[in-house]
N, C-alpha and C positions, 0 to 999 in steps of 0.2 A: 682895886675896888671898881665896881660897875658905876658908870656915870649916873647921877640922879637926874631924871628927866622932869620931875614935878617937885622942885625944891620948896615951893611955897605951900605945898599940901602936907599936913601932918603925917607922920609915919603910919598912923592908924587912925581912921576916922572914929571918934569916940561916941559912945552913947551918953547923952547928957539929959535925957528925959524930955517930957512933953512941954516943959516951960522954956526950953532952949530956943534962942533966936539966932543961933550961929548956923548959917547954911552949910557949914562943913562939919556938921554933927548930926547924929541920929536922935530923933525925938521919940520914936516908937520901936525901932529895931534894936533889940538887945539880944545878940546872937545866941547866948547860952541860957537865956531865961526860958524856963519850961512853961509851956501852955498845953493843957490837956495831955500832960504826961510826955511831951516831946519838946526838945529844944526848938526855939524859933528858927534857927538856921536849918534844922532838919525838916521842918514843915515847908520852908520857903525855898531852900536850895537855889539861891540866887546865882545867876550866871551873866557874864558880860560877853556880848558878841564882838567879834573881831572886825567885821566888815564896816559897820557904821562908825564904830568908835575909833578904829585905827586906819581905815581906808577912806572914810568919808571926808570930803574936802569942801562941802558946801556947794557943790555943783547942782544946778537945776536946769530944766529945758530953756530957761529964759536968761540965764546968766552964767558967768564964769565962776570958778571956784573962789571961795572967800576965805578959806582957812589955810594957814601955813603953820606946820608943826616943826618944832626944833629937832624932833627926833625922827623926821622923815625928810630926806632930800629929794623925794619924789622920783628917784631913779628906779629902774627895774632890776636892780642888782641884788645879789645874795647878801652882800654886806648891809645894804639898807634894810632888807627883810629881817636880818638878825637884830639890828639896832631897834627896829620897830617892835620886835618881840620883847626886848628888854624893857621898853617903855610900857608895853602892854602888861607885863607881869608886875611891874611897879604899881600900875594903877589897880590891878586886881588885888594886890596885897594891901595897898593903902585903904581901899574900900572894905576889905575884909570879906570879899566873896571867895568862894571855894571852887568855882567852876567857870569855864569859858567855852566858847563855841567858835567854829570857823568854817568857811569854804576853803577848799584846797587852794584856789587862786588868791585868797586873801593873804595867806601866810607866805606863799612862795611864788616867785614869778613864773609865768607861763613861758616855756621855751619855744624854739622854732620847730620842735618835733615832740611827739608824745614821750619819747625816750628822754629828751632833755628836760621836759616838764617833770617827769617822774624823778629824775636825778635831783632837780632843784627841791622838790618836795621832800625827798629823802634827807637832804642836807639840813633843811630848815626844821623838819620834824625831829631830827636827832637833837637839835638845839632846844626845841620846845620840850622834849622829854627831860633834858637837863634842868630847864627852868621849872618844870612841874615838880621835880624832885627837890630842887632848892627851896621853892616857896611853899610846897605842900598843897599846890593847886591842881585840880583835876580837870580833865576834858569831859564836859557834859555830852557833847556830840560834835562830830565833823560831818560835812556834807560836800557834795561836788557841785561846782559852778558849771552848769550845763545850759547857760542862758546868755552869757556875755559875748563869747566868741562868735563871729559871724557864721561859723560852720553850723551853729545851732539856730539859725534864724527861722528855720521851719520846724523846730523841735529837736529833741534829743532822742529819747526812747521812742517817741512818736513820729520821728522824721520819715518822710516818704522815701528817703534814700537809705538802703540797708547799710551802706558804708558808714554813714553818719551814726546810725544806731549802734553799730559795732564799735565805733570810736568812743561814743558816749559810755558804752558798757565797759570798755577798756579803762577809761578814765575813772569810772566808778570802782573798778577792781582795785586800783591803786589806793583810793580813799578808804576802802574796806581794810586794806593792809595797814595803812597809816593809822587809822582809827584804832585798830587792834594793837599796834605798837604803843600808842599813847594811852591805851586802856580807856578809850572813850566808852561811856556807859550806854550810849545810844548812837544810831546812825540815821540821819534825816534825808528825806527825799522831798525837795520842793521843785515841782515841775513848772517853772516859770513860763516855759514855752511849750508845755505839753497840752496843747489845745488847738484851736483854729481861729483864723481870721475870717474865713468864708467856707461855707459848706459846699460850695460849688466845686472846689478842688480838693475835697477832703473825704477820705474813707475812714470814718470814725471807728468802725469796728476793727479794721486792721490796725489802726493806730493804738487803740486801747488794748487790743490783744498783744501787740508788740511790747507795750509798756509792762503788761503783766508778765510776759516772757522774760524780760530783763529782771524784774523783781524776783522771779523764781531762780534765775542765775545767781542773784545775790544771796538768797537763802541757801542755795547749794554750796556756794563758795564759803560762806560763813561756817557751815558745818565742816567743810574740808579743812579749813585752817584752825578750827577750834575756837571761833569767835562767838561770844554770847551777847554782844551788844543788842539792845532792843531796837528793832527797825521801826521808823516812824515816817508816816506820810504827812505832809503839811498842806492842808486844803487852802485853796484860794480861788475865788470865782472868776477873776479876770485880771488883766494887767501883768505882763505886757500883751498877752493874747486877748482877743475879744471874749473868748470862752475858754476856760481851763477845765480839763476833765475832772480834776478833783475839786469840784465847785465848793462843797462845804462838807461838814462832818458826815451827814447822812448819805450824800452822794458817794463819798469816798468809801464809806462802810459798805454800801451796795456793790461798789466796784471790787472791793476786797473779797466779799462773799461770793460774787459771781465767778471770780477767778480762784476761789478756794485758797485765799491768802490770809484770811482773817485770823488764823492762829499764829501768824508770823509778824504781823504789822499792827501797831497802834497808831495813834494820831498825835501830831504836834500841832496844837491849836494856837493860832495867832488872832487875837480879838479884832485887830484892824482888818484882817481878811474877812472875819465873820460879819462885821458891819458893812463891808463892801458887798457881801452877799445879800444884804437886806435884812439881816437878823440883828437882834439885840446883842450887845457887847458879850454877854455871858452865855449866849445861846449854844454855840458849838461846844463850849467847855462842858456845859451841863449835859447835852445830848451824848457827847463822847463818853462822859463818865457813866451815864445810865446804860450805854451800850457795852461798857466794860473795856473801852479802847482809848481812854484818855491817858496818854503816855507822858506828855510834857506840854509846856505852855511858853510861847513866845510873847512875853508880857509887854505889850505896847498898846497904843490907842491911836485913833485917827481923828481928824477934824470933821465933824458932821456936815460942815458947810462945803467941804471939798470932796470931789468924787474919785479920789485916788488914795493910794497907800502912803500916808504921811509919816508913819512910824514914829510917833511921838512918845515921849516918856509918860507913862500912866500916872496921873495925879488925882484921880477921882476916888474918894473913899467908898462911895456906894458901889461902884463897879468892882473895886478890889475886894470888898466884903462879899459880894455875890460869888466871885471866883473862889475865894478862900472857903466859903461855906461848902462849895462842891468838893474842894480838895480835902477838907476835914471829913466830909461825909464818906469819901472813898478811902480814908485812912492815910492820905499822903499821895505823893506823886511817884513813889517807887524810885526807879532809876532816873526819872525826869526831873525837871526843875522849872524855875521861873527865869527864863532867859530874856534879857533886855535887848530885844531886836528893835532898838531905838536909836534915833540920831538927834543930836542937838539941832536946833533950828539954824538955818543958813546964816542968820544974823548973829548967832551966839558963837563968837570966834575965839574966845579965850580958852586956854587949856583948863582953867578952873571950871568952866561950864560943863565939861565932860563929867567931872566929879559931882557937881551940884545936881545935874540931871539924874544920875544914878542914885544919889543919896535920897533925893525927893521921891523917886519911884520905889526904892526899897522901903522907905518909911511909909509910903502909901499902902503897900501890901502888908507891911508889918501891922499897921493899924487895922487894915482889913482883916487880918488874922485874929487880932485881939477882939474885934467886934463880932466876927463869926463865931469865935469860941464862946463869947457871952451868950449869943443867940442859941448855941447848942446846949449850953449848961442850963439856960433858962427854960428852953423847950416850948415857949409860948407859940411861936409861929408854926412849929412842927405839929403841935396839938391842934391848931386851927386847921391846918391842911388835912391832918388825919381825920378830924371831925367832918370835914367837907366830903370825904370819900368813905365815910363810915358804913354806908349801905353795902359796900362790897365786903365788909368784914362781919357785919351784924345781921344782915338779912339772908334768908335762904337763897333767894334769887341772885343776890350779889355774890355769895360764896360760890354758887354753882357757875356763875359767869366767869369768875376769876379762876376757877378750877378747870374751865373749858369743857364742862360736862353738859352744857345746854345745847339744844337744837332750836331751829326757828319755830317749830311747833310748840316747844315749851314756852318760848317768849310770847307767842300768840296767846296761849292759854292764860298766862299770867296777866297779860295786858287786858284781856277780856274780863277776867275775874276781878281785877283791882282798879280798873278804870283809869281816868286821867291822873298822871303824876302831879304831885304838889310842886308848885313853882318855888324855887329856893334861890335866894340872892347869892351872887358870887362874892359880894362884899369886898371888892378890890380896894376901895378907898381905905377900909379898915386895915387891910393887910399892909398898905403903904404907910399908914400912920404908925402902926406897930413897928414896922421895919425902921422907920425914921427915928423912933425912940432909942434905938441902939446906936445910931450914928453920932 
């Protein structure tokens, strides 16, 4: 029998309803309950990330690690990696999540050579496959860590040294293969060091062209091995670089279009990255959805008083509702999910805190789903927005503008004949009041 790593946690976190005060229970997440014709678990597709949950130790730039885990001896051995995997799948199972995510170096130790690193990843991923089959848990996505090793200090795909670019591409090739073996539904690219610290020593065109070139290699290799995982780019404006090339959703979409990659890639949006870019929490999720490229969500949040990526568990019902309204509008996340790229605070050192953080975040999005579904069924907010833009549906000039059949001369003629337009209130406060009535 496999050793139990979290004996104080129930074998399955129960749904006890909104009146429950037990932190080890769900108040709003009832996995098999149907909302708008689909089970909650299928709308939400919750996922736990490996890096924060099983590799995070409470380290920060000002202090030493604060967390000691009974299931991690902190060695860089294969044996420790396998024990860590056992603990991970026990947590996934007890939470009742069906997906997980990882970087290659999260699950398997990096060796002294690429060949040794690949062999380690083969060994551990074989074990992960057995655990997936045992627990019925699936891989939402894998990705490659191209930012921690000093070789990537100047970037990976955007490095000024062709040797480093080739090495990064080789590491990525192995992740494509492992993701394929584990039936990962997506493959993520987060370019933590794909940017610059100074423009004085940077050829931005060469760097972004090289990044696109490697992306094309990935597309070609996927086709070669028969892999259909959805490719996802994760935008972030900065940190650790001063400027990251995939700054936000719109910047990344422009990059994909410029390099004719828009048919192969969608976006994995992390709201904490969105707010770092100076946007509202839900901004990139909404824009990506409207552009038809919202693939998945790294569902976390940040502290507005801090200027860095704090990766906190999302606990705000309003923000969760805005996200789920977009997810409902586009009919779900397809192969994507809500991946908790979140870490407990450095001061939250108990194993139980790992569960409470995830439970709270899952409940937050479950309530957000319930509220967003009521908003959709009621239709009041949508009717208000539709009414605000009704001139593009009801008037001849609006219909022609929407159809793209007007020219500047037509607009001039209309303006001269019809005079000054009527001033109409945006009524933002009313929209906010109506929205709050659902919360």
